[in-house]
Biopython code that builds the backbone (N, CA, C, O; Angstrom):
import numpy as np
from Bio.PDB.StructureBuilder import StructureBuilder

atoms = [
    (1, "MET", "N", (41.874, 69.965, 117.881)),
    (1, "MET", "CA", (42.820, 71.038, 117.305)),
    (1, "MET", "C", (42.220, 72.250, 117.503)),
    (1, "MET", "O", (41.100, 72.535, 117.081)),
    (2, "SER", "N", (43.040, 73.076, 118.226)),
    (2, "SER", "CA", (43.173, 74.583, 119.155)),
    (2, "SER", "C", (43.046, 75.448, 117.359)),
    (2, "SER", "O", (43.734, 75.311, 116.347)),
    (3, "THR", "N", (41.760, 76.366, 117.690)),
    (3, "THR", "CA", (41.998, 77.440, 116.540)),
    (3, "THR", "C", (42.588, 78.846, 116.806)),
    (3, "THR", "O", (42.285, 79.909, 116.265)),
    (4, "ARG", "N", (43.477, 78.602, 117.742)),
    (4, "ARG", "CA", (44.069, 79.619, 118.443)),
    (4, "ARG", "C", (46.199, 79.319, 117.834)),
    (4, "ARG", "O", (46.896, 78.323, 117.637)),
    (5, "THR", "N", (46.348, 80.329, 117.788)),
    (5, "THR", "CA", (47.994, 80.290, 117.505)),
    (5, "THR", "C", (48.597, 81.324, 117.967)),
    (5, "THR", "O", (48.042, 82.416, 117.853)),
    (6, "LYS", "N", (49.936, 81.217, 118.627)),
    (6, "LYS", "CA", (50.542, 81.631, 119.570)),
    (6, "LYS", "C", (51.623, 82.282, 118.546)),
    (6, "LYS", "O", (52.218, 81.703, 117.637)),
    (7, "ARG", "N", (51.721, 83.734, 118.967)),
    (7, "ARG", "CA", (52.511, 84.522, 118.548)),
    (7, "ARG", "C", (53.471, 85.293, 119.365)),
    (7, "ARG", "O", (53.400, 84.986, 120.555)),
    (8, "THR", "N", (54.313, 86.165, 119.100)),
    (8, "THR", "CA", (55.551, 87.226, 120.059)),
    (8, "THR", "C", (55.465, 88.156, 119.294)),
    (8, "THR", "O", (55.606, 88.063, 118.074)),
    (9, "TYR", "N", (55.190, 89.314, 119.998)),
    (9, "TYR", "CA", (55.076, 90.698, 119.375)),
    (9, "TYR", "C", (55.801, 91.308, 120.348)),
    (9, "TYR", "O", (55.738, 91.080, 121.556)),
    (10, "ASN", "N", (56.763, 92.395, 119.561)),
    (10, "ASN", "CA", (57.427, 93.589, 120.351)),
    (10, "ASN", "C", (56.749, 94.890, 120.796)),
    (10, "ASN", "O", (56.606, 95.935, 120.161)),
    (11, "LEU", "N", (56.326, 94.542, 122.173)),
    (11, "LEU", "CA", (55.276, 95.540, 122.642)),
    (11, "LEU", "C", (55.939, 96.812, 123.701)),
    (11, "LEU", "O", (56.887, 96.665, 124.472)),
    (12, "SER", "N", (55.404, 97.653, 123.552)),
    (12, "SER", "CA", (56.145, 98.849, 124.579)),
    (12, "SER", "C", (55.587, 98.297, 125.769)),
    (12, "SER", "O", (54.516, 97.689, 125.766)),
    (13, "PHE", "N", (56.313, 98.501, 126.837)),
    (13, "PHE", "CA", (56.023, 98.420, 128.456)),
    (13, "PHE", "C", (54.801, 99.110, 128.411)),
    (13, "PHE", "O", (53.796, 98.419, 128.574)),
    (14, "GLU", "N", (54.657, 100.300, 128.230)),
    (14, "GLU", "CA", (53.226, 101.385, 128.457)),
    (14, "GLU", "C", (51.846, 100.389, 128.083)),
    (14, "GLU", "O", (50.934, 100.140, 128.871)),
    (15, "ALA", "N", (51.993, 99.755, 126.246)),
    (15, "ALA", "CA", (51.084, 98.734, 125.848)),
    (15, "ALA", "C", (51.105, 97.513, 126.649)),
    (15, "ALA", "O", (49.978, 97.023, 126.733)),
    (16, "VAL", "N", (51.984, 96.879, 127.245)),
    (16, "VAL", "CA", (51.662, 95.682, 127.769)),
    (16, "VAL", "C", (50.715, 96.121, 129.287)),
    (16, "VAL", "O", (49.711, 95.540, 129.700)),
    (17, "SER", "N", (51.489, 97.454, 129.975)),
    (17, "SER", "CA", (50.860, 97.445, 131.206)),
    (17, "SER", "C", (49.188, 98.025, 131.093)),
    (17, "SER", "O", (48.398, 97.880, 132.026)),
    (18, "HIS", "N", (48.879, 98.595, 129.981)),
    (18, "HIS", "CA", (47.600, 98.991, 129.393)),
    (18, "HIS", "C", (46.650, 97.457, 129.450)),
    (18, "HIS", "O", (45.614, 97.111, 130.019)),
    (19, "VAL", "N", (47.454, 96.925, 128.702)),
    (19, "VAL", "CA", (46.675, 95.540, 128.578)),
    (19, "VAL", "C", (46.335, 94.980, 129.618)),
    (19, "VAL", "O", (45.159, 94.807, 129.938)),
    (20, "ARG", "N", (47.681, 94.491, 130.525)),
    (20, "ARG", "CA", (47.373, 94.293, 131.687)),
    (20, "ARG", "C", (46.115, 94.883, 132.945)),
    (20, "ARG", "O", (45.725, 94.175, 133.873)),
    (21, "ASP", "N", (45.709, 96.118, 132.721)),
    (21, "ASP", "CA", (44.824, 96.709, 133.151)),
    (21, "ASP", "C", (43.546, 96.992, 132.860)),
    (21, "ASP", "O", (42.543, 97.452, 133.406)),
    (22, "LEU", "N", (43.920, 96.551, 131.776)),
    (22, "LEU", "CA", (42.206, 96.548, 130.917)),
    (22, "LEU", "C", (41.587, 95.181, 130.893)),
    (22, "LEU", "O", (40.439, 94.795, 130.670)),
    (23, "SER", "N", (42.712, 94.567, 131.195)),
    (23, "SER", "CA", (42.075, 92.799, 131.400)),
    (23, "SER", "C", (41.204, 92.510, 132.541)),
    (23, "SER", "O", (40.196, 91.815, 132.409)),
    (24, "GLY", "N", (41.564, 93.026, 133.668)),
    (24, "GLY", "CA", (40.944, 93.246, 134.820)),
    (24, "GLY", "C", (39.859, 94.712, 134.966)),
    (24, "GLY", "O", (39.495, 95.138, 136.062)),
    (25, "ARG", "N", (39.546, 95.205, 133.921)),
    (25, "ARG", "CA", (38.450, 96.198, 134.387)),
    (25, "ARG", "C", (37.392, 96.332, 133.094)),
    (25, "ARG", "O", (36.524, 97.191, 133.250)),
    (26, "LEU", "N", (37.367, 95.705, 132.042)),
    (26, "LEU", "CA", (36.682, 95.430, 130.958)),
    (26, "LEU", "C", (35.583, 94.665, 131.043)),
    (26, "LEU", "O", (34.930, 94.520, 130.010)),
    (27, "GLY", "N", (35.048, 93.884, 132.520)),
    (27, "GLY", "CA", (33.905, 93.143, 132.826)),
    (27, "GLY", "C", (34.205, 91.829, 132.031)),
    (27, "GLY", "O", (35.086, 91.029, 132.344)),
    (28, "SER", "N", (33.430, 91.718, 131.050)),
    (28, "SER", "CA", (33.230, 90.384, 130.373)),
    (28, "SER", "C", (35.086, 89.962, 129.687)),
    (28, "SER", "O", (35.219, 88.800, 129.306)),
    (29, "ILE", "N", (35.913, 90.571, 129.615)),
    (29, "ILE", "CA", (37.254, 90.550, 128.724)),
    (29, "ILE", "C", (38.031, 90.115, 130.451)),
    (29, "ILE", "O", (38.275, 90.991, 131.281)),
    (30, "ARG", "N", (38.213, 89.135, 130.605)),
    (30, "ARG", "CA", (38.731, 89.158, 131.608)),
    (30, "ARG", "C", (40.435, 88.319, 131.638)),
    (30, "ARG", "O", (41.070, 88.084, 132.666)),
    (31, "SER", "N", (40.864, 88.001, 130.254)),
    (31, "SER", "CA", (42.300, 87.786, 129.928)),
    (31, "SER", "C", (43.114, 88.987, 128.812)),
    (31, "SER", "O", (42.684, 89.737, 127.936)),
    (32, "GLN", "N", (44.066, 88.790, 129.204)),
    (32, "GLN", "CA", (44.981, 89.776, 128.545)),
    (32, "GLN", "C", (44.726, 89.525, 126.722)),
    (32, "GLN", "O", (44.572, 90.388, 125.858)),
    (33, "ASP", "N", (44.761, 87.865, 126.567)),
    (33, "ASP", "CA", (44.437, 87.593, 125.035)),
    (33, "ASP", "C", (42.777, 88.244, 124.735)),
    (33, "ASP", "O", (42.334, 88.215, 123.587)),
    (34, "GLY", "N", (42.406, 88.501, 125.250)),
    (34, "GLY", "CA", (41.010, 88.815, 124.742)),
    (34, "GLY", "C", (41.232, 90.492, 125.052)),
    (34, "GLY", "O", (40.701, 91.039, 124.085)),
    (35, "VAL", "N", (41.620, 91.251, 125.703)),
    (35, "VAL", "CA", (42.004, 92.584, 125.634)),
    (35, "VAL", "C", (42.402, 92.549, 124.010)),
    (35, "VAL", "O", (41.631, 92.960, 123.143)),
    (36, "VAL", "N", (43.733, 91.992, 123.732)),
    (36, "VAL", "CA", (44.318, 92.339, 122.681)),
    (36, "VAL", "C", (43.248, 91.943, 121.500)),
    (36, "VAL", "O", (42.904, 92.832, 120.721)),
    (37, "GLU", "N", (42.750, 90.692, 121.372)),
    (37, "GLU", "CA", (42.035, 90.212, 120.261)),
    (37, "GLU", "C", (40.454, 91.423, 120.179)),
    (37, "GLU", "O", (40.340, 91.833, 119.023)),
    (38, "PHE", "N", (39.433, 91.948, 121.045)),
    (38, "PHE", "CA", (38.647, 93.149, 121.250)),
    (38, "PHE", "C", (39.596, 94.577, 120.723)),
    (38, "PHE", "O", (39.182, 95.631, 120.240)),
    (39, "ALA", "N", (40.563, 94.276, 120.931)),
    (39, "ALA", "CA", (41.071, 95.757, 120.354)),
    (39, "ALA", "C", (41.596, 95.555, 118.543)),
    (39, "ALA", "O", (41.453, 96.469, 117.731)),
    (40, "ILE", "N", (42.077, 94.468, 118.259)),
    (40, "ILE", "CA", (42.160, 94.376, 117.335)),
    (40, "ILE", "C", (41.102, 93.998, 116.046)),
    (40, "ILE", "O", (41.201, 93.986, 114.820)),
    (41, "GLU", "N", (40.009, 93.690, 117.065)),
    (41, "GLU", "CA", (38.672, 93.681, 116.030)),
    (41, "GLU", "C", (38.207, 94.906, 116.241)),
    (41, "GLU", "O", (37.687, 95.444, 115.264)),
    (42, "LYS", "N", (38.247, 95.539, 117.299)),
    (42, "LYS", "CA", (37.600, 96.664, 116.765)),
    (42, "LYS", "C", (38.354, 97.797, 115.805)),
    (42, "LYS", "O", (37.624, 98.545, 115.154)),
    (43, "LEU", "N", (39.596, 97.919, 115.716)),
    (43, "LEU", "CA", (40.789, 98.526, 114.946)),
    (43, "LEU", "C", (40.089, 98.088, 113.173)),
    (43, "LEU", "O", (39.699, 98.860, 112.296)),
    (44, "TYR", "N", (40.150, 96.751, 113.178)),
    (44, "TYR", "CA", (40.065, 95.983, 112.172)),
    (44, "TYR", "C", (38.573, 96.439, 111.668)),
    (44, "TYR", "O", (38.575, 96.766, 110.481)),
    (45, "ARG", "N", (37.484, 96.517, 112.225)),
    (45, "ARG", "CA", (36.338, 97.136, 112.052)),
    (45, "ARG", "C", (36.071, 98.952, 111.432)),
    (45, "ARG", "O", (35.468, 99.454, 110.483)),
    (46, "GLU", "N", (36.938, 99.499, 112.636)),
    (46, "GLU", "CA", (36.897, 100.995, 112.200)),
    (46, "GLU", "C", (37.662, 101.226, 110.765)),
    (46, "GLU", "O", (37.364, 102.112, 109.963)),
    (47, "VAL", "N", (38.950, 100.028, 110.563)),
    (47, "VAL", "CA", (39.067, 100.486, 109.223)),
    (47, "VAL", "C", (38.506, 100.048, 107.909)),
    (47, "VAL", "O", (38.775, 100.544, 106.815)),
    (48, "GLN", "N", (37.837, 99.233, 108.110)),
    (48, "GLN", "CA", (36.899, 98.975, 106.997)),
    (48, "GLN", "C", (35.790, 99.419, 107.151)),
    (48, "GLN", "O", (34.980, 98.961, 106.344)),
    (49, "ASP", "N", (35.298, 100.314, 108.040)),
    (49, "ASP", "CA", (34.158, 101.555, 108.188)),
    (49, "ASP", "C", (34.791, 102.664, 107.000)),
    (49, "ASP", "O", (34.067, 103.171, 106.143)),
    (50, "SER", "N", (35.975, 102.884, 107.093)),
    (50, "SER", "CA", (37.046, 104.115, 106.754)),
    (50, "SER", "C", (37.134, 103.596, 105.519)),
    (50, "SER", "O", (37.547, 104.569, 104.889)),
    (51, "ASP", "N", (37.046, 102.886, 104.896)),
    (51, "ASP", "CA", (37.073, 101.856, 103.396)),
    (51, "ASP", "C", (36.088, 102.073, 103.073)),
    (51, "ASP", "O", (36.110, 103.000, 102.263)),
    (52, "GLU", "N", (34.674, 101.537, 103.350)),
    (52, "GLU", "CA", (33.620, 101.737, 102.661)),
    (52, "GLU", "C", (33.113, 103.298, 102.980)),
    (52, "GLU", "O", (32.780, 103.786, 101.900)),
    (53, "GLU", "N", (32.950, 104.169, 103.960)),
    (53, "GLU", "CA", (32.773, 105.781, 103.749)),
    (53, "GLU", "C", (33.561, 106.289, 102.711)),
    (53, "GLU", "O", (33.058, 107.229, 102.095)),
    (54, "ALA", "N", (34.814, 105.856, 102.314)),
    (54, "ALA", "CA", (35.655, 106.459, 101.157)),
    (54, "ALA", "C", (35.042, 105.833, 100.242)),
    (54, "ALA", "O", (34.704, 106.612, 99.350)),
    (55, "LEU", "N", (34.643, 104.432, 99.991)),
    (55, "LEU", "CA", (33.976, 103.896, 98.410)),
    (55, "LEU", "C", (32.805, 104.713, 97.666)),
    (55, "LEU", "O", (32.604, 105.001, 96.486)),
    (56, "TRP", "N", (31.835, 105.062, 99.369)),
    (56, "TRP", "CA", (30.882, 105.588, 98.841)),
    (56, "TRP", "C", (30.749, 107.259, 98.508)),
    (56, "TRP", "O", (29.945, 107.934, 97.866)),
    (57, "ALA", "N", (32.017, 107.561, 99.319)),
    (57, "ALA", "CA", (32.268, 109.470, 98.900)),
    (57, "ALA", "C", (32.938, 109.477, 97.444)),
    (57, "ALA", "O", (33.131, 110.603, 96.986)),
    (58, "ARG", "N", (33.327, 108.376, 96.636)),
    (58, "ARG", "CA", (33.877, 108.315, 95.774)),
    (58, "ARG", "C", (32.374, 107.647, 94.446)),
    (58, "ARG", "O", (32.457, 107.798, 93.227)),
    (59, "ALA", "N", (31.607, 107.205, 94.913)),
    (59, "ALA", "CA", (30.638, 106.523, 94.212)),
    (59, "ALA", "C", (29.485, 107.953, 94.132)),
    (59, "ALA", "O", (28.730, 108.039, 93.164)),
    (60, "ALA", "N", (29.469, 108.780, 95.001)),
    (60, "ALA", "CA", (28.809, 110.359, 95.275)),
    (60, "ALA", "C", (28.900, 111.035, 94.120)),
    (60, "ALA", "O", (28.008, 111.525, 93.427)),
    (61, "GLU", "N", (30.232, 111.013, 93.959)),
    (61, "GLU", "CA", (30.753, 111.794, 92.950)),
    (61, "GLU", "C", (31.133, 111.244, 91.504)),
    (61, "GLU", "O", (31.813, 111.849, 90.675)),
    (62, "ASP", "N", (30.612, 110.088, 91.374)),
    (62, "ASP", "CA", (30.638, 109.151, 90.104)),
    (62, "ASP", "C", (28.845, 109.566, 89.450)),
    (62, "ASP", "O", (27.768, 109.231, 89.942)),
    (63, "PRO", "N", (29.121, 110.379, 88.229)),
    (63, "PRO", "CA", (28.329, 110.712, 87.777)),
    (63, "PRO", "C", (27.460, 109.671, 87.143)),
    (63, "PRO", "O", (26.299, 109.986, 86.882)),
    (64, "GLU", "N", (27.934, 108.348, 86.840)),
    (64, "GLU", "CA", (27.220, 107.070, 85.957)),
    (64, "GLU", "C", (26.692, 106.496, 87.699)),
    (64, "GLU", "O", (25.758, 105.695, 87.708)),
    (65, "PHE", "N", (27.210, 106.857, 88.891)),
    (65, "PHE", "CA", (26.548, 106.116, 89.586)),
    (65, "PHE", "C", (25.318, 107.026, 90.189)),
    (65, "PHE", "O", (24.272, 106.549, 90.630)),
    (66, "ARG", "N", (25.641, 108.437, 90.125)),
    (66, "ARG", "CA", (24.110, 108.962, 90.566)),
    (66, "ARG", "C", (23.027, 108.794, 89.550)),
    (66, "ARG", "O", (21.883, 108.627, 89.973)),
    (67, "THR", "N", (23.251, 108.818, 88.211)),
    (67, "THR", "CA", (22.343, 108.567, 87.198)),
    (67, "THR", "C", (21.511, 106.759, 87.696)),
    (67, "THR", "O", (20.351, 106.355, 87.607)),
    (68, "GLU", "N", (22.256, 106.378, 87.989)),
    (68, "GLU", "CA", (21.834, 105.066, 88.439)),
    (68, "GLU", "C", (20.812, 105.048, 89.397)),
    (68, "GLU", "O", (19.687, 104.653, 89.091)),
    (69, "MET", "N", (21.158, 105.533, 90.805)),
    (69, "MET", "CA", (20.472, 105.800, 91.658)),
    (69, "MET", "C", (19.497, 106.871, 91.317)),
    (69, "MET", "O", (18.332, 106.475, 91.267)),
    (70, "ARG", "N", (19.604, 107.564, 91.181)),
    (70, "ARG", "CA", (18.157, 108.565, 90.630)),
    (70, "ARG", "C", (17.137, 107.278, 89.760)),
    (70, "ARG", "O", (16.093, 107.053, 90.373)),
    (71, "GLY", "N", (17.254, 106.726, 88.899)),
    (71, "GLY", "CA", (16.801, 105.865, 88.279)),
    (71, "GLY", "C", (16.015, 104.918, 89.279)),
    (71, "GLY", "O", (14.785, 104.923, 89.232)),
    (72, "ILE", "N", (16.786, 103.978, 90.326)),
    (72, "ILE", "CA", (16.635, 103.459, 90.952)),
    (72, "ILE", "C", (15.302, 104.147, 92.303)),
    (72, "ILE", "O", (14.474, 103.482, 92.926)),
    (73, "THR", "N", (15.544, 105.569, 92.364)),
    (73, "THR", "CA", (14.650, 106.302, 92.854)),
    (73, "THR", "C", (13.175, 106.189, 92.566)),
    (73, "THR", "O", (12.150, 105.783, 93.114)),
    (74, "VAL", "N", (13.611, 106.808, 91.315)),
    (74, "VAL", "CA", (12.280, 107.226, 90.743)),
    (74, "VAL", "C", (11.397, 105.607, 90.240)),
    (74, "VAL", "O", (10.184, 105.597, 90.028)),
    (75, "ALA", "N", (12.297, 104.315, 90.117)),
    (75, "ALA", "CA", (11.791, 103.471, 89.763)),
    (75, "ALA", "C", (10.831, 102.895, 90.771)),
    (75, "ALA", "O", (9.820, 102.293, 90.410)),
    (76, "PHE", "N", (11.234, 103.127, 92.370)),
    (76, "PHE", "CA", (11.055, 102.301, 93.420)),
    (76, "PHE", "C", (10.694, 103.628, 94.482)),
    (76, "PHE", "O", (11.221, 103.741, 95.589)),
    (77, "ARG", "N", (9.845, 104.453, 94.002)),
    (77, "ARG", "CA", (9.478, 105.732, 94.582)),
    (77, "ARG", "C", (7.876, 105.155, 95.233)),
    (77, "ARG", "O", (7.666, 105.212, 96.445)),
    (78, "ASP", "N", (7.179, 104.795, 94.590)),
    (78, "ASP", "CA", (5.870, 103.864, 95.466)),
    (78, "ASP", "C", (6.333, 102.702, 95.802)),
    (78, "ASP", "O", (7.120, 101.967, 95.206)),
    (79, "ARG", "N", (5.647, 102.546, 97.072)),
    (79, "ARG", "CA", (6.019, 101.619, 97.770)),
    (79, "ARG", "C", (5.260, 100.335, 97.363)),
    (79, "ARG", "O", (5.532, 99.155, 97.583)),
    (80, "ASP", "N", (4.108, 100.974, 96.629)),
    (80, "ASP", "CA", (3.121, 99.803, 96.028)),
    (80, "ASP", "C", (3.630, 99.107, 94.702)),
    (80, "ASP", "O", (3.121, 98.085, 94.242)),
    (81, "SER", "N", (4.852, 99.888, 94.065)),
    (81, "SER", "CA", (5.220, 99.063, 92.946)),
    (81, "SER", "C", (6.445, 98.111, 93.264)),
    (81, "SER", "O", (7.041, 97.616, 92.308)),
    (82, "TRP", "N", (6.736, 97.910, 94.191)),
    (82, "TRP", "CA", (7.744, 96.814, 94.882)),
    (82, "TRP", "C", (7.276, 95.705, 94.356)),
    (82, "TRP", "O", (6.071, 95.785, 94.120)),
    (83, "PRO", "N", (7.913, 94.383, 93.994)),
    (83, "PRO", "CA", (7.464, 93.224, 93.357)),
    (83, "PRO", "C", (7.261, 92.530, 94.580)),
    (83, "PRO", "O", (8.109, 92.575, 95.472)),
    (84, "THR", "N", (6.046, 91.798, 94.707)),
    (84, "THR", "CA", (5.932, 91.019, 95.835)),
    (84, "THR", "C", (6.419, 89.526, 96.023)),
    (84, "THR", "O", (6.249, 88.952, 97.098)),
]
sb = StructureBuilder()
sb.init_structure("model")
sb.init_model(0)
sb.init_chain("A")
sb.init_seg("    ")
for serial, (resi, resn, name, xyz) in enumerate(atoms, 1):
    if name == "N":
        sb.init_residue(resn, " ", resi, " ")
    sb.init_atom(name, np.array(xyz, "f"), 0.0, 1.0, " ", f" {name:<3s}", serial, name[0])
structure = sb.get_structure()
């Protein structure tokens, strides 16, 4: 049983041209499907990283979070205090 799914998307001529061009130039990515999968995975990771960055930025502004982090910092300031 295949783990791939056939889909049809309406892409601009320019996008299709870029995929064809990249499929011959990216070294280990030799197929057009590989180029599209690589691009999707890269974009997906960038969006996840952006979401995570926003969460950390909000956490840095949260007084309760900051208090908790200060407590953790004080509790484990001395490396010898870490549990073994």
